[in-house]
C-alpha positions as CSV (number, residue, x, y, z in Angstrom):
1,M,-119.3,39.8,-59.3
2,R,-119.8,35.9,-58.7
3,Q,-123.0,34.6,-60.1
4,E,-124.0,33.6,-56.2
5,D,-123.4,37.0,-55.4
6,L,-125.7,38.1,-58.0
7,N,-128.2,35.5,-57.2
8,F,-128.2,36.7,-53.5
9,L,-128.1,40.3,-54.8
10,L,-131.1,40.3,-57.2
11,T,-133.6,38.4,-54.9
12,N,-133.3,39.8,-51.5
13,R,-131.8,43.0,-52.0
14,L,-134.7,43.9,-53.8
15,P,-138.4,45.3,-51.7
16,R,-139.2,42.1,-50.8
17,R,-142.9,42.3,-49.3
18,W,-143.5,44.9,-52.0
19,L,-142.5,42.6,-54.6
20,S,-144.2,39.6,-52.8
21,Q,-147.8,41.6,-52.3
22,W,-147.5,42.8,-56.3
23,M,-146.7,39.2,-57.3
24,G,-149.9,38.2,-55.5
25,R,-151.9,40.7,-57.4
26,F,-150.9,40.0,-60.5
27,S,-150.8,36.0,-60.7
28,K,-154.6,36.2,-59.7
29,I,-155.2,38.3,-62.8
30,E,-157.8,36.0,-65.1
31,T,-157.5,37.7,-68.5
32,P,-156.5,34.8,-70.6
33,W,-153.4,36.4,-72.7
34,V,-152.1,37.5,-68.9
35,R,-152.6,33.9,-67.7
36,D,-151.3,32.2,-71.1
37,L,-148.0,34.3,-71.8
38,S,-147.4,34.1,-67.6
39,I,-147.7,30.2,-67.2
40,R,-146.0,30.3,-70.9
41,I,-143.1,32.3,-69.3
42,W,-142.9,29.8,-66.0
43,R,-142.9,26.7,-67.9
44,F,-139.8,28.3,-70.1
45,F,-137.6,28.9,-67.0
46,S,-138.7,26.1,-65.0
47,D,-139.3,22.4,-64.9
48,L,-143.3,22.9,-64.5
49,D,-144.8,19.3,-65.4
50,L,-148.7,19.7,-65.3
51,S,-149.4,16.2,-66.2
52,E,-150.6,15.3,-63.2
53,A,-153.0,18.1,-62.8
54,R,-156.7,17.6,-62.1
55,K,-157.5,20.2,-64.0
56,T,-156.2,20.9,-67.3
57,E,-157.5,24.3,-67.8
58,F,-156.9,27.4,-64.8
59,R,-158.4,30.4,-64.7
60,S,-155.3,32.4,-63.6
61,M,-151.4,32.2,-62.6
62,H,-152.4,31.6,-59.1
63,D,-154.8,29.2,-60.2
64,C,-152.1,27.2,-62.2
65,F,-150.0,27.5,-59.0
66,T,-152.4,25.9,-56.2
67,R,-153.2,23.5,-58.5
68,E,-154.8,19.7,-57.1
69,L,-153.4,16.8,-58.4
70,K,-155.4,13.8,-59.7
71,D,-156.6,10.8,-57.4
72,G,-153.7,8.4,-56.7
73,A,-151.3,10.7,-58.3
74,R,-149.4,10.3,-54.6
75,P,-149.4,6.9,-53.3
76,I,-149.3,7.3,-49.6
77,D,-147.2,4.5,-47.1
78,A,-149.3,3.3,-44.4
79,D,-147.4,1.6,-42.7
80,P,-148.4,2.5,-39.3
81,L,-145.0,3.2,-38.1
82,L,-143.9,5.4,-40.6
83,L,-144.3,10.0,-41.4
84,T,-144.4,10.8,-44.5
85,S,-143.7,13.8,-46.1
86,P,-146.1,16.4,-46.6
87,V,-145.5,17.7,-49.4
88,D,-143.2,17.7,-52.6
89,A,-139.9,19.2,-52.1
90,I,-136.1,18.9,-52.0
91,V,-134.6,18.1,-49.1
92,G,-132.7,20.8,-47.0
93,A,-130.9,20.6,-43.4
94,H,-132.0,17.1,-41.4
95,G,-131.0,15.9,-38.7
96,P,-131.2,15.0,-34.4
97,I,-132.2,18.4,-32.2
98,R,-129.4,19.0,-30.1
99,G,-131.5,20.1,-26.8
100,T,-133.1,22.9,-29.0
101,Q,-130.8,23.8,-31.5
102,V,-131.4,22.4,-35.3
103,F,-129.7,24.0,-38.5
104,Q,-131.0,25.7,-41.5
105,A,-127.6,25.2,-43.5
106,K,-124.0,24.1,-42.6
107,G,-122.8,26.9,-40.0
108,F,-125.8,28.2,-39.5
109,P,-128.1,27.4,-35.8
110,Y,-130.7,28.2,-34.6
111,A,-132.8,27.2,-31.9
112,I,-136.5,26.1,-32.0
113,E,-137.1,28.4,-29.6
114,D,-136.8,31.7,-31.9
115,L,-138.8,29.6,-34.7
116,L,-142.1,28.6,-32.9
117,G,-141.7,31.5,-30.6
118,P,-141.4,31.7,-26.2
119,D,-145.0,30.5,-25.3
120,E,-144.1,27.0,-26.8
121,D,-143.3,24.0,-24.5
122,M,-140.0,23.0,-25.6
123,H,-140.3,19.6,-23.7
124,D,-141.8,17.8,-26.7
125,W,-138.8,18.8,-29.0
126,R,-136.0,18.5,-27.0
127,D,-133.8,15.8,-29.0
128,G,-136.0,14.9,-31.3
129,Y,-135.7,15.1,-35.1
130,F,-136.2,17.7,-37.8
131,V,-136.1,18.1,-41.5
132,T,-136.5,21.1,-43.8
133,L,-138.4,20.4,-46.8
134,R,-137.8,23.3,-49.8
135,L,-140.3,23.4,-52.6
136,T,-139.8,25.0,-55.6
137,S,-141.6,27.2,-58.3
138,S,-142.9,24.6,-60.0
139,M,-143.7,22.0,-57.6
140,Y,-147.0,20.8,-56.2
141,H,-147.7,23.3,-53.4
142,R,-150.1,21.8,-51.3
143,F,-149.0,20.2,-47.9
144,H,-151.2,17.3,-46.2
145,A,-151.2,14.9,-42.7
146,P,-148.0,12.9,-42.4
147,F,-150.2,10.5,-40.2
148,D,-153.6,10.4,-38.9
149,C,-153.4,13.4,-36.2
150,T,-155.1,16.1,-34.9
151,V,-154.4,19.7,-35.0
152,E,-154.2,21.2,-31.5
153,Q,-152.7,24.5,-32.0
154,V,-151.9,26.9,-34.9
155,R,-149.5,30.0,-34.3
156,Y,-149.2,32.7,-36.6
157,F,-146.1,35.0,-37.1
158,S,-145.9,38.0,-39.4
159,G,-142.6,38.4,-40.6
160,D,-139.8,39.1,-43.6
161,T,-139.8,37.2,-47.3
162,W,-136.3,36.7,-47.3
163,N,-136.0,34.1,-50.2
164,V,-135.1,30.4,-48.7
165,N,-133.1,29.3,-51.3
166,P,-129.7,27.5,-50.5
167,I,-127.8,30.7,-50.9
168,A,-129.7,32.7,-48.6
169,L,-130.2,30.0,-46.3
170,Q,-125.8,30.4,-46.1
171,R,-126.4,34.1,-45.6
172,V,-128.7,35.1,-43.5
173,E,-128.8,34.2,-39.8
174,K,-131.8,32.3,-38.4
175,L,-133.7,33.0,-42.1
176,F,-136.9,30.6,-41.2
177,C,-137.1,32.6,-38.0
178,K,-137.1,36.2,-39.4
179,N,-140.0,35.3,-42.1
180,E,-143.7,35.0,-42.1
181,R,-144.7,31.0,-41.1
182,A,-147.3,29.3,-39.1
183,F,-146.7,26.7,-36.3
184,I,-148.8,23.8,-36.6
185,R,-148.8,21.2,-33.8
186,T,-150.7,18.1,-34.2
187,R,-151.1,15.1,-31.9
188,L,-151.1,11.8,-33.6
189,T,-153.7,9.1,-33.3
190,G,-154.6,6.1,-34.4
191,A,-153.8,2.4,-32.8
192,G,-149.8,2.2,-33.1
193,P,-147.3,2.4,-30.7
194,C,-146.8,6.2,-32.0
195,Q,-150.0,7.3,-30.8
196,G,-150.2,10.4,-28.8
197,Q,-146.7,11.7,-30.0
198,P,-146.3,15.2,-31.4
199,V,-145.4,16.4,-35.0
200,A,-145.3,20.0,-35.6
201,L,-145.1,21.9,-39.5
202,V,-143.8,24.8,-39.7
203,P,-144.8,26.4,-43.3
204,V,-142.4,29.6,-44.0
205,A,-143.2,32.1,-47.1
206,A,-140.7,33.5,-49.0
207,I,-140.3,36.4,-51.4
208,L,-143.4,36.4,-54.1
209,V,-144.7,33.3,-52.0
210,A,-146.3,35.2,-49.2
211,S,-149.7,33.8,-47.6
212,I,-150.7,30.5,-46.4
213,R,-154.1,28.9,-46.5
214,L,-155.4,26.2,-43.5
215,H,-158.4,24.3,-44.7
216,F,-159.5,24.3,-40.9
217,L,-159.4,27.9,-40.2
218,D,-161.7,30.5,-42.2
219,V,-158.2,32.7,-41.9
220,L,-155.5,33.8,-44.8
221,F,-152.5,34.7,-44.0
222,H,-150.9,36.9,-45.3
223,L,-148.2,39.9,-45.2
224,K,-151.0,42.4,-44.2
225,Y,-152.9,40.1,-41.6
226,S,-153.6,42.2,-38.3
227,G,-155.8,39.7,-36.5
228,R,-155.6,36.5,-33.9
229,R,-151.9,35.2,-33.3
230,V,-153.2,32.0,-31.8
231,F,-156.0,29.3,-32.3
232,S,-157.2,26.5,-30.3
233,C,-158.2,23.7,-33.0
234,A,-159.3,20.0,-32.7
235,A,-158.8,19.4,-36.6
236,A,-158.7,15.3,-36.9
237,F,-156.8,14.5,-40.2
238,S,-156.3,11.1,-41.9
239,K,-152.5,10.3,-43.1
240,G,-152.1,12.2,-46.3
241,Q,-155.4,14.0,-45.8
242,E,-154.8,17.8,-47.6
243,M,-154.5,20.5,-44.7
244,G,-153.6,23.5,-46.7
245,W,-151.5,25.2,-49.4
246,F,-149.5,27.6,-50.1
247,Q,-150.5,30.8,-52.1
248,H,-147.2,30.9,-53.8
249,G,-144.8,28.2,-51.8
250,S,-141.8,28.0,-49.8
251,T,-140.8,25.8,-46.9
252,V,-142.1,23.1,-44.5
253,I,-140.2,22.3,-41.4
254,M,-140.9,19.5,-39.9
255,L,-140.6,18.3,-36.3
256,A,-141.0,15.2,-34.4
257,A,-140.8,13.9,-30.9
258,K,-138.0,11.7,-29.3
259,G,-138.8,8.6,-30.4
260,F,-138.7,9.0,-34.2
261,A,-135.4,8.8,-36.5
262,L,-135.1,9.8,-40.0
263,R,-135.3,7.4,-43.3
264,E,-132.5,5.4,-43.8
265,G,-130.5,7.2,-47.1
266,L,-132.2,10.7,-46.4
267,Q,-129.3,12.8,-48.8
268,Q,-129.6,16.8,-48.4
269,G,-130.7,18.1,-52.1
270,S,-132.6,15.1,-52.7
271,G,-136.1,15.1,-54.1
272,I,-139.1,13.4,-52.2
273,R,-142.9,13.2,-53.0
274,M,-145.5,14.1,-50.6
275,G,-146.7,10.7,-48.8
276,Q,-143.2,8.5,-49.5
277,P,-141.6,7.9,-45.7
278,L,-139.5,10.0,-44.0
279,M,-139.3,9.6,-40.6
280,R,-140.1,6.2,-38.9
281,W,-140.7,4.7,-34.5
282,A,-138.0,3.6,-33.6
283,A,-138.4,4.0,-29.6
């Protein structure tokens, strides 16, 4: 069996929802030896770097996973024409939205109607731009406003917890549209030329990763959540301000209206940090 086949089998043919729920409970155990051993194993199998963390002691593995950073650890590009990255991530599929079609991987298109739901007006996103930002387990897992903005609406979609690594993205059609996710619709504010433009963030959960927390809603989205699905909002954020976090981590898809363009030199597979340039107003 090829290594890719084995990876796909181990991370996607197991009981994904059960494993995600179990990991959520296990990661919150505050027994010192469980916490310390878990973090030690985590560091052995990844490039986990805690030197930028605000705290030096953690109550649990979950507390470490959702850690905050020291003040100033992520400088925010203040250019009023730039949208910055909302997360630390590896750049995935990105480019122009062809009508309403985008890609999760080469040869695997999907329609943003399937990602955002049939109730969303596609006019704002037609012929715009998209970027897929994948977070690995060792990365900083909080996401931030890419510009001064107001959150207008949040729509929650319960779903599966497929792995979102490149191997799965090349095998499972419409994977992002199947997984648990939240659609966060924002409108840019400020005095610049892109004032009033719509920008959206779509945090997508994955195996071992299901749960999304937003600062402006007193709700924890998770696999057993059965409450409201649509929330009207009027939450204002300044560029770089923290909006929420993954309880474990996954992917953020960013959508911008026609008139923006991707930063020059952006390459799939390259790393980017929260606050660095991602898109530029080019209309």
